[in-house]
N, C-alpha and C positions, 0 to 999 in steps of 0.2 A: 504494499500500500505506500503510495506517494506521501511524503511528509507535507503538511500544510506550508504554504508559501511564507506565513509569519515565521515559521521555525527556520526555513531556509535562509531567509533574509536577516535572521536575528544577529545583531552587530557582534563582532568578535573583539572590538577594541573600544575604549571610551569615545574615540574620535568620530564612531559610527552612531553613537547614541544620540537620538534626537530629544530636544527639550532638556529640563533639569540643569539648566546652566546656573541656577542659584547654588547647587551643591557640586556640580561636576565640571564647571569652567576652571580654566587655568587659575590655580591659587585658591581655589574654594575648598572648604573643609574635606568633603568626601574625596575629592580628586587627590588631595595631598595624602590622605590615609591610605588610599589605594596605591599611590605611587611609592609610599615609604616601605611598603611590603610587610608591615606589621598591622594586622587586622584585629581590632577590638570587636566585642560583642555589639551588634547593631540591630535596631528594629527599623525596617523601611515601611513607611506609612503612606498610603496613597491610593487612589482609585485603580481599577484594572486596567492593564495595557498600557502602562506608562514607563515600563522599563525596570521594575524592581528586580524580577527574576534575572533579567539580562545582566544587569549590574552585579548581581551576586555571582553569576557564572564568571564574569570577567575578573571579579576580585579573587575567585577561587583559582583561576588559570594563572594569574599574576603571582599569587603568593605560594603556589606550588603545594598547597595543602590538599587532602583528599576530600572530595566533595560529596556528601550525601544529602539527598532531598527527601523530605517528608511533607505531606499535605495534612494540615489541620482537620480537614473534613473527613479523613478516613484513617489517620494514624492512630495508633493504640500505644499503650505502655509497652507492649511487646516490641514494637517497631522501634521505639526509643532504646529500649534495652539492646537490640541488635546493633545499633549505632554505637552505643557505649561500649559493647563488647570487643569493638574494634581498636579501642584504646590500647596503646603498646604493642600492637602488631606491626608486622613489617609494612603493611599498606598504609599505617598512619604514622610513618616515620617523621613526615614534615607536619604533622598535626591534623586534626579533623575539622573541616568546616561543614557545619550543619546548616543547611538552608531550609527553614521550617516556614512553608507558605501557609498563609490563612491561620495564623497562630491563635487568633480569637475563637476558634472552634475547639481548641484543647481545653479541657477542664482544669481547675486549679491543681489538682493531683498531678495531672500530666505534666503541666508547666513546672511545678516544683520538682518533678523528678530530674529535671536538668540542672538545677541550681548548683548543686555541688561541682558538676563537671565544667560548668561555664565560669564558675568562680575561681576554681584552681587552674585553669587554662587547658584542661585535656580536651575540651571541645570549645570551638569558637562558633557561637550562634549568630547567624543573620536570620532574622524573622521578618515576614512581611505580613501586612494586615491592611485592609481597606476600611477598618473602623478606627476610631480614635484610640490609640494604644493605652492612653491614661485611663481608659474605661474598659477595655477589652483584654488588656494583658495584665497579668499578675504583678502587683507592686515589686516584689523581690526580683523579677526578671527585668522589669523596667530600670531598677536602681542599678542593675549591673550592665546596663546597655546604653548606647547613645542612639537616640532618636533621629532619623532623617525624613523629612517630608518630601515626598515625590508629588509633583503637581500635574494637572492635565497638560497635555502638549498643545501649544498654539497651532492654529491651522497653518500659518506660515511656515512653522518647523516641520509640520507633517508632510507638505508638498515634496521635499526632496526625497523622502522615504518611499512615497507613492510612486514617484517617477522611477525610483530605483527598482522598485517592484516590477513595473511595466517593462525595464529594460531587461530583467531577469527572464521574465515570461517570454519576452520577444526572442532571447537567445535560445530558450529551451524549445520553443515551437518552431523556430526558423521563420518566422513571420514577423514583420514589423508592427508593433502595438501603436496605434495612433489614438491619442487622447489629448484633446485641447487643454490649454492652461486653465481655461474657465471650468471645465469638467474635473480637472485635478483638484482645484480649489473646492468645487462642490463636494467631492469625496472628503477632502480634508475638513471642511466646515459641519458635514453631516455626521461626523464620527465622535463628536463630544471630547476631544482631546485623547482618544483611545488609539494608540499606534497599532495595536493588534487588529482592531476593527477595522481601521483604514486600510491595512494590507490585505485583510479578507475581502473587503468590499472591492478593492482592486483586482483580486484574483477572480471573483465571481464575475465582475465587469468584463474580463477578458474571455471567460467562458461563455458570456453571452454576446459577445461582440460580433458586428457584422463580417461575416466571411465571404461576401460576394466577390471580393477582389483578392489580389494577393496579400493584402494587409489586414489586420485585425483591427477593426475601427469601433472605438467605444462610442455609443450613441447617449444622446441626452435621455431618450425614453427608456431604455433599459436601465440606465444609472438611477433614474427616478424611481422605478420600481424596487431595485436593489437596495437603495438608501432608505425605503419605506418612509420618505419625506415628501412633502410637497416641493416642488422645484423652486426653492429660493435662489433667485438670481444673484449670484456674487461675481461682479465683473472684476477684471484683474486689478483694477486700480482701487478697488474697495468702495467705490462711491456708494453703491446700493447698500452696502453692509453699514457704512458709517452713517448714511442717511436715516436708517432705521434706528440705529443706536441714538441718533440725535433726536429724532421724533420721540423715542421712548423717554429720554431725559427730559425734554421740554414739556412732554405731557404730565410726567410726575411732578416737575417743577410748578405747572399750571394747576395743580391738584385734580386733574381729570383722571380718575382711576379707571374709567372704561377705555379711554384712548390708550392709556399706558398698558392695559392689559392686552389689547389688540397688538401693539408693536412688540409686546413681551412674547405673545403667541407666535408671532412671525418668526422671531428669533428661535424660539423652542422648536418650531416645526422644521427650521433649518438645522437644529442640532447644535446651535452655537450658544451653549448656555455660559461659557466662559466669559465672553465679552460682556454678556448681559449681568452676570454676577459682579464682575469688575465695576460696570457702570453703576449698579445699585449701591455698592459701597461708597462710591464717590458722591452719589446723590445725597446719601445719609448724612455726610458731612458737609457738603457744599450748600445744599438747599434746605434741609431740615435743621441741621445744626443744633444750636443752643436752644431752639424752641422746643426740641424734645431730644435731650441728649442720649436718651436709651435707644433711639433709633439705630444707631450704629451697632449697638450690641445685639438687638434683635435681627438686623440685616445680616450682620456676621454670622450669626447661628443659622439663618435661612440659608445663606451662601454655603457654608459648609456642609449643611445637610443636602442641599442640591447636588453639590459635587461628589459627595459620597454616594448619594442614591443612585445618580445617573438618570438618563431618561429610560422610560418616560415618568417616573415617579418624582424627578426633580421639578416637575411643573408645580407640585403642591408647595413646597416652601418659597418657590420664586413667585407664585401668585400671592402668597401671604406677605412676602416682603414688598411686593409691588404695591399692593393695596394699603399696607401700612404706610409706606413713603408718600403715596399720592394724597391720601387723606390726613396725614399729620400736619400740625402747623408748621409754617415755613419761616426760616431765618438764614440770611446769609452773612450775618455780622461776624462770624469767625472767619470766613472766607475773606471779606473785605478786610479785616483787622490784619491777618497775615500777609496779605498783599500789599497793604500799606507799609507794614513793617519792612518787608522784603524791598520795597522801593527805596526806603531810607537806607537800608544797608547797602544796596548796590550803588547808591549814589554818594555814599559818604566813606571816608577812609576809615580804618580801624580805630574806633573811638575807645578811649581809656575808660576803665571801670571806675566807679566811685570807690575810694579806699576801703570804706568799710564793708563792701561786697566782695573784696578779693579774699583768696584763700590766705589764711594766717601765715605770714613770713616775716623775716627781719626787715625792719623798715629802712636800715642803711644810714650811713652817715650823712647828715645834711638834709634829712627828710623834713619838710615843712611841718607835717602832722605826724607825731609819734604815736603808734598804737592804732588799732583797727577801729574802735569805737563802734562796733556793730551793735545794733539794739535788737535783742531776740523777742520776736514778737510774742512768744508764748509766755513771757514774763509780765505782760501787760494785760489790763482788763479787755476782755473779748478778743484776746490773742491779736491784738493790732496796735501798731505804734506808727506814727508818721516818720518817714525818713526818706532820702532820696534813693531811688534805685535806677533811674535812666542816667546814661552818661551826661555830664555837664552840657554838652552841646544840644541834647535833646530834651532837656528838662521842659516839661510842659506839652511834649508831643502826645497826641491822643491817637491811637490806632483803632481801639475797639469802641464802637458806640453801641450801647445796650439796644436790643431790638424791642419792638412794640408787643412782643408776646408775653403771655402770663409768666412763663419760666424766667426769661431774661429781666422782666420788670420786677419780679420778686427779688432777683439778685441785686438789682439796681437800689431797690428800697433798703435792702441789708447794707449796702455800700453807704448810702446816705446816712443810715442809722450809726455806722461805725464813726463816719467823718464828724457828725454832729456831737458825738460823746467825747471826741479827742480835741475839740476846738478850745 
């Protein structure tokens, strides 16, 4: 039986891994660990198809250790004992690396059975999970491991892997595979950041390709059926894509939850929940802001849930966050404040700090003011005391204006109360 294309195309080196630049780019933590040759116990956390197993295999090959794989969905204590029995044998001369996929499915006793061996170094554990490890993995295993989060792969990063898949299938079939850049991006966007799904879709697309000529031509109609999504048109320059995101953002800002849900649905139907989730996080801070500070907390929880669930269930937390943001009170006061502060910083030289705000250090001979003279607010009534905080050149500058919503007006009244009691 022929191996799936996703296995044939599986990267053999870090250079071929798509996505995960935050941990695998040059100089990043996991990259440095792999290149050092000394592998600690690690937990890889993230959705399916984003490279967790691939990176574990590359680590095993680079460090020369014997690799054993278990899957939490069907592994038993007996399977773990079989791995442990290899300790000290000729086959484990360079150490044992156990890759435990879906560790969240092992019960507490099964996870505990590994503790002694991962603590003394007889076994190096790399576990993966699609669920939050701080809830799904036993605390004692967490404390002995370093957690690395793998994120869904952006569509732009998926495109080269899809083209590479077409090149391999072209070589195997002896016929040129023809797929337009637009259809390549359609595959990339409809796979929700899952590399494996993108490669599998590409393989199916070739199987369904038009073979009327000497070439294998991928058609829009067959791809639409395979992707099981309506044909969301994503042109090469991304205009349609960013127009929909812009329409979504402006609808939420305008407190029109129905329009916001329409544009969210279009992005969900295209499978592009990553861009949608990122935009919602931005909206929570930029447009809802201090009028409802908990919006970012709830939105982050919904985003995490959506990315962990994947489609189609991801639509549920996305809908919740969309409606919450659209119907919440609005304030851009924090956004305006930081923009004003940045404008000052960018137009000014490095301004000196007031002496009493500096870290304690020796004043030096000839200092005009000796001593720090910092007033500790907690030593005063209401934990507040007037003193200068801005640099001398900026004294009196106001960046933040309290919004007219209930939350910020309440904060304003508290500020006025503090000032009146210290006059």
